[in-house]
C-alpha positions as a Markdown table, in Angstrom:
| # | Residue | x | y | z |
|---|---|---|---|---|
| 1 | Unk | 24.1 | -12.9 | 27.8 |
| 2 | Unk | 22.0 | -9.9 | 28.8 |
| 3 | Unk | 20.2 | -7.0 | 27.0 |
| 4 | Unk | 22.6 | -4.8 | 25.0 |
| 5 | Unk | 21.3 | -1.3 | 24.4 |
| 6 | Unk | 23.5 | -0.9 | 21.3 |
| 7 | Unk | 21.5 | -3.7 | 19.6 |
| 8 | Unk | 18.1 | -1.9 | 20.0 |
| 9 | Unk | 17.2 | 0.6 | 17.3 |
| 10 | Unk | 14.2 | 2.5 | 16.2 |
| 11 | Unk | 12.7 | 1.5 | 12.8 |
| 12 | Unk | 9.7 | 3.8 | 12.9 |
| 13 | Unk | 7.8 | 6.1 | 15.2 |
| 14 | Unk | 4.4 | 7.6 | 14.8 |
| 15 | Unk | 1.5 | 8.6 | 17.1 |
| 16 | Unk | 3.1 | 7.5 | 20.3 |
| 17 | Unk | 4.0 | 4.1 | 18.8 |
| 18 | Unk | 7.6 | 2.9 | 18.2 |
| 19 | Unk | 8.6 | -0.1 | 16.0 |
| 20 | Unk | 12.0 | -1.3 | 17.2 |
| 21 | Unk | 14.6 | -3.8 | 15.9 |
| 22 | Unk | 16.7 | -5.9 | 18.3 |
| 23 | Unk | 19.4 | -8.4 | 17.4 |
| 24 | Unk | 21.1 | -10.7 | 19.9 |
| 25 | Unk | 22.9 | -14.1 | 20.3 |
| 26 | Unk | 20.4 | -14.8 | 23.1 |
| 27 | Unk | 17.7 | -17.3 | 22.4 |
| 28 | Unk | 14.1 | -16.0 | 22.1 |
| 29 | Unk | 12.9 | -17.6 | 25.3 |
| 30 | Unk | 15.5 | -15.5 | 27.2 |
| 31 | Unk | 14.6 | -12.3 | 25.3 |
| 32 | Unk | 10.9 | -12.6 | 26.0 |
| 33 | Unk | 11.4 | -13.1 | 29.7 |
| 34 | Unk | 10.0 | -10.4 | 31.9 |
| 35 | Unk | 12.9 | -8.0 | 32.9 |
| 36 | Unk | 15.1 | -8.7 | 29.9 |
| 37 | Unk | 14.4 | -5.1 | 28.5 |
| 38 | Unk | 14.5 | -3.4 | 31.9 |
| 39 | Unk | 17.5 | -1.2 | 30.9 |
| 40 | Unk | 15.3 | 0.2 | 28.1 |
| 41 | Unk | 12.3 | 0.9 | 30.3 |
| 42 | Unk | 12.7 | 4.6 | 29.9 |
| 43 | Unk | 12.3 | 4.2 | 26.1 |
| 44 | Unk | 9.8 | 1.5 | 25.3 |
| 45 | Unk | 6.1 | 1.8 | 25.9 |
| 46 | Unk | 3.2 | -0.6 | 26.2 |
| 47 | Unk | 2.0 | -1.4 | 22.7 |
| 48 | Unk | 5.4 | -0.9 | 21.1 |
| 49 | Unk | 6.6 | -3.8 | 18.9 |
| 50 | Unk | 10.1 | -5.2 | 18.5 |
| 51 | Unk | 11.2 | -7.0 | 15.4 |
| 52 | Unk | 13.7 | -9.4 | 16.9 |
| 53 | Unk | 16.5 | -11.5 | 15.5 |
| 54 | Unk | 17.5 | -13.9 | 18.2 |
| 55 | Unk | 20.1 | -16.7 | 18.5 |
| 56 | Unk | 22.1 | -15.1 | 15.7 |
| 57 | Unk | 25.1 | -17.2 | 16.4 |
| 58 | Unk | 23.1 | -20.5 | 16.5 |
| 59 | Unk | 19.7 | -21.4 | 14.9 |
| 60 | Unk | 18.3 | -18.0 | 14.0 |
| 61 | Unk | 14.9 | -17.1 | 15.5 |
| 62 | Unk | 13.0 | -14.1 | 14.0 |
| 63 | Unk | 9.7 | -12.6 | 15.0 |
| 64 | Unk | 7.8 | -9.9 | 16.7 |
| 65 | Unk | 7.7 | -9.1 | 20.4 |
| 66 | Unk | 4.9 | -6.9 | 21.8 |
| 67 | Unk | 5.7 | -4.8 | 24.9 |
| 68 | Unk | 2.7 | -5.7 | 27.1 |
| 69 | Unk | 3.9 | -4.2 | 30.4 |
| 70 | Unk | 6.2 | -1.4 | 31.6 |
| 71 | Unk | 5.8 | -0.4 | 35.2 |
| 72 | Unk | 8.2 | 0.6 | 37.9 |
| 73 | Unk | 11.1 | -0.1 | 35.6 |
| 74 | Unk | 10.0 | -3.7 | 34.8 |
| 75 | Unk | 9.5 | -4.4 | 31.1 |
| 76 | Unk | 7.7 | -7.5 | 29.9 |
| 77 | Unk | 7.2 | -8.5 | 26.3 |
| 78 | Unk | 4.9 | -11.2 | 25.0 |
| 79 | Unk | 6.4 | -14.5 | 23.7 |
| 80 | Unk | 8.0 | -14.2 | 20.3 |
| 81 | Unk | 5.5 | -14.5 | 17.4 |
| 82 | Unk | 7.7 | -16.2 | 14.8 |
| 83 | Unk | 8.1 | -14.9 | 11.3 |
| 84 | Unk | 9.4 | -17.1 | 8.5 |
| 85 | Unk | 9.5 | -20.2 | 10.7 |
| 86 | Unk | 8.2 | -22.5 | 7.9 |
| 87 | Unk | 10.1 | -23.1 | 4.7 |
| 88 | Unk | 8.5 | -25.8 | 2.5 |
| 89 | Unk | 11.0 | -25.4 | -0.4 |
């Protein structure tokens, strides 16, 4: 599947920084590929963070993506930093 703008929403905005939320059935390694967020290039800025819920129809993956590049319409985010990946109970 590809990026779906309807699944990207703003959680908070301050001082030129935006915290986003994105949910998708795509796996995290697809979501953090350069170009995945190109359709949102006009909205996201370098330094913004995306709270991501990936693979929502399979084995859920949740974490934070950092927008580390946005130039000439090409958006790149850093690899997903997992949140809640370990559950010892």
